[in-house]
C-alpha positions as CSV (number, residue, x, y, z in Angstrom):
1,X,-172.0,135.2,-101.5
2,X,-174.1,138.2,-100.5
3,X,-177.9,137.8,-100.7
4,X,-179.6,139.3,-103.8
5,X,-181.7,141.6,-101.6
6,X,-178.6,143.1,-100.1
7,X,-177.1,143.9,-103.6
8,X,-180.4,145.5,-104.6
9,X,-180.3,147.8,-101.6
10,X,-176.9,149.2,-102.5
11,X,-177.3,151.8,-105.2
12,X,-174.8,151.6,-108.0
13,X,-173.5,154.2,-110.4
14,X,-170.8,152.2,-112.2
15,X,-172.3,152.8,-115.6
16,X,-169.5,153.5,-118.1
17,X,-172.0,155.3,-120.3
18,X,-172.4,158.1,-117.8
19,X,-171.2,161.5,-119.0
20,X,-168.6,163.5,-117.0
21,X,-171.3,165.9,-116.1
22,X,-173.5,163.1,-114.5
23,X,-170.4,161.8,-112.8
24,X,-169.6,165.2,-111.4
25,X,-173.2,165.4,-110.0
26,X,-172.6,162.1,-108.4
27,X,-169.5,163.4,-106.7
28,X,-171.2,166.5,-105.4
29,X,-174.3,164.6,-104.2
30,X,-172.1,162.0,-102.4
31,X,-170.1,164.7,-100.7
32,X,-173.2,166.3,-99.4
33,X,-174.6,163.0,-98.2
34,X,-171.4,161.8,-96.5
35,X,-173.2,159.0,-94.7
36,X,-174.2,157.2,-97.9
37,X,-170.9,155.6,-98.8
38,X,-170.5,151.8,-98.9
39,X,-168.7,151.5,-95.5
40,X,-171.9,152.7,-93.8
41,X,-173.6,149.5,-95.0
42,X,-170.8,147.0,-95.4
43,X,-167.8,146.0,-93.2
44,X,-164.8,145.2,-95.4
45,X,-161.5,143.5,-94.4
46,X,-158.7,141.4,-95.9
47,X,-158.6,138.9,-93.1
48,X,-155.6,136.7,-94.1
49,X,-153.2,135.7,-96.8
50,X,-152.4,132.2,-98.0
51,X,-149.7,130.8,-100.2
52,X,-150.8,128.4,-102.9
53,X,-149.3,126.4,-105.8
54,X,-150.9,125.9,-109.2
55,X,-150.5,126.1,-112.9
56,X,-150.5,129.4,-114.7
57,X,-151.9,130.3,-118.2
58,X,-149.1,128.5,-120.0
59,X,-149.4,125.4,-117.7
60,X,-146.3,126.1,-115.8
61,X,-146.2,125.4,-112.0
62,X,-146.1,128.6,-109.9
63,X,-146.4,129.7,-106.3
64,X,-148.6,132.6,-105.6
65,X,-150.5,134.3,-102.7
66,X,-154.2,134.8,-102.3
67,X,-156.0,137.1,-100.0
68,X,-159.3,136.4,-98.1
69,X,-161.8,139.3,-98.4
70,X,-164.5,139.3,-95.8
71,X,-167.6,141.4,-96.0
72,X,-170.4,141.7,-93.5
73,X,-173.6,143.7,-93.9
74,X,-174.1,146.5,-91.3
75,X,-177.5,146.6,-89.7
76,X,-177.7,149.6,-87.5
77,X,-181.1,148.8,-86.2
78,X,-180.2,145.4,-84.8
79,X,-178.5,144.8,-81.5
80,X,-178.2,141.1,-82.1
81,X,-174.9,139.3,-82.7
82,X,-173.4,140.1,-86.1
83,X,-173.9,137.5,-88.8
84,X,-171.0,135.5,-90.1
85,X,-169.1,137.4,-92.8
86,X,-169.2,136.4,-96.5
87,X,-165.8,135.7,-97.8
88,X,-163.9,135.0,-101.1
89,X,-160.3,134.7,-102.2
90,X,-158.5,137.1,-104.6
91,X,-155.1,137.2,-106.1
92,X,-153.0,140.4,-106.3
93,X,-153.5,140.4,-110.1
94,X,-157.3,140.7,-109.6
95,X,-156.8,143.8,-107.4
96,X,-154.7,145.2,-110.3
97,X,-157.5,144.4,-112.8
98,X,-160.0,146.2,-110.5
99,X,-157.8,149.3,-110.2
100,X,-157.1,149.4,-114.0
101,X,-160.8,149.3,-114.6
102,X,-161.4,152.2,-112.1
103,X,-158.5,154.2,-113.7
104,X,-160.1,154.0,-117.1
105,X,-163.8,154.4,-116.1
106,X,-163.2,157.3,-113.7
107,X,-160.3,159.1,-115.4
108,X,-161.1,162.3,-113.4
109,X,-160.6,160.5,-110.1
110,X,-157.3,160.3,-108.2
111,X,-157.7,156.5,-107.8
112,X,-156.2,155.0,-104.6
113,X,-153.0,153.0,-105.3
114,X,-152.3,149.4,-104.5
115,X,-149.4,148.4,-102.2
116,X,-146.1,147.6,-103.8
117,X,-145.9,144.2,-105.6
118,X,-142.2,143.9,-104.6
119,X,-140.5,145.6,-101.7
120,X,-138.9,148.9,-102.4
121,X,-136.7,151.2,-100.2
122,X,-135.8,148.4,-97.9
123,X,-132.9,148.4,-95.4
124,X,-130.5,145.5,-95.6
125,X,-132.0,143.3,-92.9
126,X,-135.4,143.5,-94.5
127,X,-136.2,140.8,-97.1
128,X,-137.1,142.0,-100.6
129,X,-138.7,138.6,-101.4
130,X,-142.3,139.1,-102.3
131,X,-143.1,135.7,-100.7
132,X,-141.5,136.7,-97.4
133,X,-144.2,136.3,-94.6
134,X,-143.6,139.8,-93.2
135,X,-143.8,141.4,-96.6
136,X,-147.0,139.4,-97.5
137,X,-148.5,140.6,-94.2
138,X,-147.7,144.2,-94.9
139,X,-149.2,143.8,-98.4
140,X,-152.3,142.3,-96.9
141,X,-152.7,145.4,-94.7
142,X,-152.1,147.6,-97.8
143,X,-154.7,145.7,-99.9
144,X,-157.3,146.2,-97.1
145,X,-156.4,149.9,-97.0
146,X,-157.0,150.1,-100.8
147,X,-160.4,148.5,-100.5
148,X,-161.3,150.9,-97.6
149,X,-160.1,153.9,-99.6
150,X,-162.3,152.9,-102.6
151,X,-165.3,152.0,-100.4
152,X,-165.1,155.5,-98.7
153,X,-164.7,157.4,-102.0
154,X,-167.8,159.4,-102.9
155,X,-167.9,158.0,-106.4
156,X,-165.9,154.8,-106.5
157,X,-167.7,153.3,-103.5
158,X,-170.9,152.9,-105.5
159,X,-169.4,151.2,-108.6
160,X,-171.2,147.9,-109.4
161,X,-167.9,146.3,-110.6
162,X,-166.3,147.1,-107.3
163,X,-169.2,145.7,-105.4
164,X,-169.0,142.5,-107.5
165,X,-165.3,142.3,-106.7
166,X,-166.2,142.1,-103.0
167,X,-169.1,139.7,-103.3
168,X,-168.9,137.7,-106.5
169,X,-166.1,135.1,-106.6
170,X,-167.1,133.3,-109.8
171,X,-166.9,134.9,-113.2
172,X,-166.0,138.3,-111.8
173,X,-163.3,138.8,-114.5
174,X,-165.7,138.2,-117.3
175,X,-168.0,140.8,-115.8
176,X,-165.1,143.3,-115.8
177,X,-164.1,142.6,-119.4
178,X,-167.7,142.8,-120.6
179,X,-167.6,146.6,-119.7
180,X,-165.1,147.0,-122.6
181,X,-162.9,149.3,-120.4
182,X,-159.7,148.1,-122.1
183,X,-160.8,149.5,-125.5
184,X,-161.3,152.9,-123.8
185,X,-157.8,153.1,-122.3
186,X,-155.6,155.8,-123.8
187,X,-152.4,154.6,-125.2
188,X,-149.1,155.9,-123.7
189,X,-148.0,157.2,-127.1
190,X,-151.3,159.1,-127.5
191,X,-150.9,160.7,-124.0
192,X,-147.2,161.5,-124.6
193,X,-148.1,163.1,-127.9
194,X,-150.7,165.3,-126.1
195,X,-148.2,166.3,-123.5
196,X,-145.7,167.7,-126.0
197,X,-148.2,169.2,-128.5
198,X,-150.9,170.8,-126.4
199,X,-150.7,174.6,-127.0
200,X,-152.9,176.0,-124.3
201,X,-152.5,173.8,-121.2
202,X,-154.6,174.7,-118.1
203,X,-152.2,176.4,-115.6
204,X,-153.8,174.7,-112.6
205,X,-153.3,171.2,-114.0
206,X,-149.8,171.9,-115.2
207,X,-148.9,173.1,-111.7
208,X,-150.6,170.1,-110.1
209,X,-148.7,167.7,-112.4
210,X,-145.4,169.5,-111.5
211,X,-146.4,169.2,-107.8
212,X,-146.9,165.4,-108.3
213,X,-143.4,165.1,-109.7
214,X,-142.0,167.1,-106.8
215,X,-143.9,165.2,-104.2
216,X,-142.8,161.9,-105.6
217,X,-139.2,163.1,-105.5
218,X,-139.3,164.3,-101.8
219,X,-141.1,161.2,-100.6
220,X,-138.6,159.0,-102.4
221,X,-135.7,160.8,-100.7
222,X,-137.4,160.6,-97.4
223,X,-137.8,156.8,-97.7
224,X,-134.2,156.4,-98.7
225,X,-133.1,158.4,-95.7
226,X,-135.3,156.3,-93.5
227,X,-133.9,153.1,-94.8
228,X,-130.3,154.3,-94.1
229,X,-131.3,155.4,-90.6
230,X,-132.9,152.0,-90.0
231,X,-129.7,150.4,-91.0
232,X,-127.7,152.5,-88.6
233,X,-130.2,152.2,-85.8
234,X,-130.2,148.4,-86.1
235,X,-126.4,148.4,-85.7
236,X,-126.5,150.8,-82.7
237,X,-129.1,148.7,-80.9
238,X,-127.3,145.4,-81.6
239,X,-124.0,146.8,-80.5
240,X,-125.6,147.3,-77.1
241,X,-125.8,143.5,-76.9
242,X,-122.0,143.5,-76.8
243,X,-122.2,145.7,-73.7
244,X,-124.4,142.9,-72.2
245,X,-121.9,140.2,-73.1
246,X,-119.0,142.1,-71.7
247,X,-120.7,143.1,-68.5
248,X,-121.8,139.5,-68.0
249,X,-118.3,138.2,-68.5
250,X,-116.9,140.8,-66.2
251,X,-119.4,140.0,-63.5
252,X,-118.0,136.4,-63.4
253,X,-114.6,137.6,-62.1
254,X,-115.9,140.2,-59.6
255,X,-117.3,139.5,-56.1
256,X,-118.4,142.9,-54.9
257,X,-119.4,144.3,-58.3
258,X,-120.7,141.1,-59.9
259,X,-124.4,141.5,-59.3
260,X,-124.5,145.1,-60.5
261,X,-122.6,144.3,-63.6
262,X,-124.8,141.4,-64.4
263,X,-128.0,143.4,-63.9
264,X,-126.6,146.2,-66.2
265,X,-125.8,143.5,-68.8
266,X,-129.4,142.2,-68.7
267,X,-130.7,145.8,-69.4
268,X,-128.4,146.1,-72.4
269,X,-129.5,142.7,-73.8
270,X,-133.1,143.7,-73.5
271,X,-132.4,147.0,-75.2
272,X,-130.6,145.2,-78.1
273,X,-133.4,142.7,-78.6
274,X,-136.1,145.5,-78.7
275,X,-134.9,146.8,-82.1
276,X,-136.7,144.2,-84.1
277,X,-140.2,145.3,-82.8
278,X,-139.2,149.0,-83.2
279,X,-138.2,148.6,-86.8
280,X,-141.3,146.5,-87.6
281,X,-143.4,149.5,-86.3
282,X,-141.2,151.8,-88.5
283,X,-142.2,149.8,-91.5
284,X,-145.8,150.7,-90.9
285,X,-145.0,154.4,-91.2
286,X,-142.9,153.7,-94.2
287,X,-145.9,152.0,-95.9
288,X,-148.0,155.1,-95.2
289,X,-145.4,157.2,-97.0
290,X,-145.2,154.7,-99.8
291,X,-149.0,154.9,-100.3
292,X,-148.6,158.6,-101.1
293,X,-145.5,157.9,-103.2
294,X,-147.8,155.8,-105.4
295,X,-150.7,158.3,-105.1
296,X,-148.5,160.8,-107.0
297,X,-148.7,158.7,-110.2
298,X,-152.5,158.6,-109.9
299,X,-152.5,162.4,-109.5
300,X,-150.3,162.8,-112.6
301,X,-152.6,160.4,-114.5
302,X,-155.6,162.8,-114.0
303,X,-153.4,165.7,-115.2
304,X,-152.3,163.7,-118.3
305,X,-155.9,162.9,-119.1
306,X,-156.7,166.6,-119.0
307,X,-153.8,167.3,-121.4
308,X,-155.3,164.7,-123.7
309,X,-158.8,166.3,-123.5
310,X,-157.3,169.7,-124.2
311,X,-155.2,168.4,-127.1
312,X,-158.2,166.7,-128.7
313,X,-160.2,170.0,-128.3
314,X,-157.4,171.9,-130.0
315,X,-157.1,169.4,-132.9
316,X,-160.9,169.6,-133.4
317,X,-160.6,173.4,-133.6
318,X,-157.6,173.3,-135.9
319,X,-159.4,170.8,-138.2
320,X,-162.5,173.0,-138.4
321,X,-160.5,176.1,-139.2
322,X,-158.7,174.2,-142.0
323,X,-162.0,173.0,-143.5
324,X,-163.4,176.6,-143.4
325,X,-160.3,177.9,-145.1
326,X,-160.7,175.2,-147.8
327,X,-164.3,176.2,-148.3
328,X,-163.3,179.9,-148.7
329,X,-160.6,179.0,-151.2
330,X,-163.0,176.9,-153.3
331,X,-165.7,179.6,-153.2
332,X,-163.3,182.4,-154.2
333,X,-160.8,180.5,-156.3
334,X,-158.0,182.0,-154.2
335,X,-155.4,179.8,-152.5
336,X,-153.9,181.7,-149.5
337,X,-151.2,179.2,-148.6
338,X,-148.9,177.0,-150.6
339,X,-150.5,173.6,-151.1
340,X,-150.3,170.6,-153.4
341,X,-153.8,171.3,-154.6
342,X,-152.8,174.9,-155.6
343,X,-149.8,173.5,-157.6
344,X,-152.0,170.9,-159.3
345,X,-154.5,173.6,-160.4
346,X,-151.7,175.6,-161.9
347,X,-150.3,172.6,-163.8
348,X,-153.5,170.9,-165.0
349,X,-156.0,173.8,-165.0
350,X,-158.8,174.9,-162.8
351,X,-161.6,172.6,-161.6
352,X,-165.0,172.8,-163.4
353,X,-167.9,174.6,-161.6
354,X,-169.6,171.2,-161.1
355,X,-166.5,169.7,-159.4
356,X,-166.2,172.8,-157.2
357,X,-169.8,172.6,-156.2
358,X,-169.5,168.9,-155.3
359,X,-166.5,169.6,-153.2
360,X,-168.2,172.5,-151.5
361,X,-171.1,170.3,-150.5
362,X,-168.7,167.8,-149.0
363,X,-166.9,170.5,-147.2
364,X,-170.2,172.0,-145.8
365,X,-171.1,168.6,-144.4
366,X,-167.6,168.2,-142.9
367,X,-167.8,171.7,-141.4
368,X,-171.1,170.9,-139.8
369,X,-169.7,167.7,-138.4
370,X,-166.6,169.6,-137.3
371,X,-168.7,172.2,-135.4
372,X,-170.6,169.5,-133.6
373,X,-167.3,167.7,-132.8
374,X,-165.8,171.0,-131.5
375,X,-168.9,171.6,-129.2
376,X,-168.7,168.0,-128.0
377,X,-165.0,168.2,-127.2
378,X,-165.4,171.6,-125.6
379,X,-168.2,170.3,-123.3
380,X,-166.1,167.2,-122.5
381,X,-163.1,169.3,-121.6
382,X,-165.1,171.7,-119.4
383,X,-166.9,168.8,-117.6
384,X,-163.6,167.0,-117.0
385,X,-162.0,170.0,-115.5
386,X,-164.9,170.5,-113.1
387,X,-165.1,166.9,-112.1
388,X,-161.4,166.4,-111.8
389,X,-160.8,169.5,-109.7
390,X,-163.5,168.5,-107.3
391,X,-161.7,165.2,-106.7
392,X,-158.2,166.8,-106.6
393,X,-159.4,169.1,-103.8
394,X,-160.8,166.1,-102.0
395,X,-157.5,164.3,-102.4
396,X,-155.4,167.2,-101.2
397,X,-157.5,167.5,-98.0
398,X,-157.0,163.7,-97.4
399,X,-153.3,163.9,-98.2
400,X,-152.6,166.8,-95.8
401,X,-154.6,165.1,-93.0
402,X,-153.0,161.6,-93.5
403,X,-149.4,162.8,-93.9
404,X,-149.7,165.2,-90.9
405,X,-150.9,162.3,-88.7
406,X,-148.2,159.9,-90.0
407,X,-145.4,162.3,-89.5
408,X,-146.5,163.2,-86.0
409,X,-146.9,159.6,-85.1
410,X,-143.4,158.9,-86.5
411,X,-141.9,161.7,-84.4
412,X,-143.6,160.4,-81.3
413,X,-142.2,156.9,-81.9
414,X,-138.7,158.4,-82.3
415,X,-139.1,160.3,-79.1
416,X,-140.2,157.1,-77.4
417,X,-137.2,155.3,-78.7
418,X,-134.8,158.0,-77.4
419,X,-136.6,157.9,-74.0
420,X,-136.2,154.1,-73.9
421,X,-132.4,154.5,-74.5
422,X,-132.2,157.1,-71.7
423,X,-134.1,154.8,-69.4
424,X,-131.8,151.8,-70.2
425,X,-128.7,153.9,-69.2
426,X,-130.5,155.3,-66.1
427,X,-131.2,151.7,-65.1
428,X,-127.5,150.8,-65.7
429,X,-126.5,153.8,-63.7
430,X,-128.6,152.5,-60.8
431,X,-127.0,149.1,-61.1
432,X,-123.5,150.6,-61.0
433,X,-124.4,152.7,-58.0
434,X,-125.4,149.7,-56.0
435,X,-122.0,148.0,-56.5
């Protein structure tokens, strides 16, 4: 557990009562003071994974994986040996709970995604079992990357719930649920309703949402192609092992050519065996692409939240217009549009002046409340747009930088593989030349 003094030194802004305007100021201030994020004061790592067995909520036996989070305070002024890290264990479901909290609390932020819970876009030799050691190791790396993404974010890094996740092993879930974030989550039906009924969507957010759809599509296609190439590549490399076997058998029946054939066979065997390490490295690049595949959903979530803000603003304006029209109709005794109230008046007679006056007072109160609501919704929508666009721009810069580096590294790896193949055949050529 981190010392209390350490937690006091780290400023927190994870107050769910902050307005979007205050949160926007936090973003801008944090971006100006880039050296103030959590990683400047705390080293964070997911050091290892461990398989455990226990009983779940319904007392059924289950096997699950836990991950060791280690944190160490960074003291720039001290040259002495670093202190031992503080550590605690977390399950994947706890990482999910943390991210859901961040999604609801910071709806204007493109929240970093978690690594996949079960393997997707795998080639046939790769296990899709979520308990497979290689998959668990890749997920450990992905969970560490998630924590580092959050810890380097200008707003999320300073959230007190996130800090508790890193440092408080006991009763952390209770602290999260006490924030009441679940009650603030928008239902899917509500968001879907806003998507189809909003009348004046912001063009920038509409285009960004469409971009998220397109980016998800192209990355999915890229991952599928890569999986097919990995399958083919594995076969090509392993077939070279057949060269090794044939050359070795051939060498046994030759006297003059035997040594050269056997040496060439050894080169082919080594080449065939190297594919496992190569494809393991390829999975690293695939995981980088998958991160941005999952990022697209976070981007679309921000756009959907904007649609909901805009829809609520339009509904508030529509309700206010309706109330004002009702007031005018009561005051003048004229019904502009067909309504049940108009038909009732014709069938049973007009309302008395006293009844009209009472209804007018109620409407006046409702109109005042409606005007306040409209101002509030308008302010919320404006502040959300400002805050969200700041973070979307940050995300776009990060995405362009990361994907560029990943694709260049992938190309370099492919070039290296081709050079290795050329070298193997050059070595075989030398062997044949000496026969």
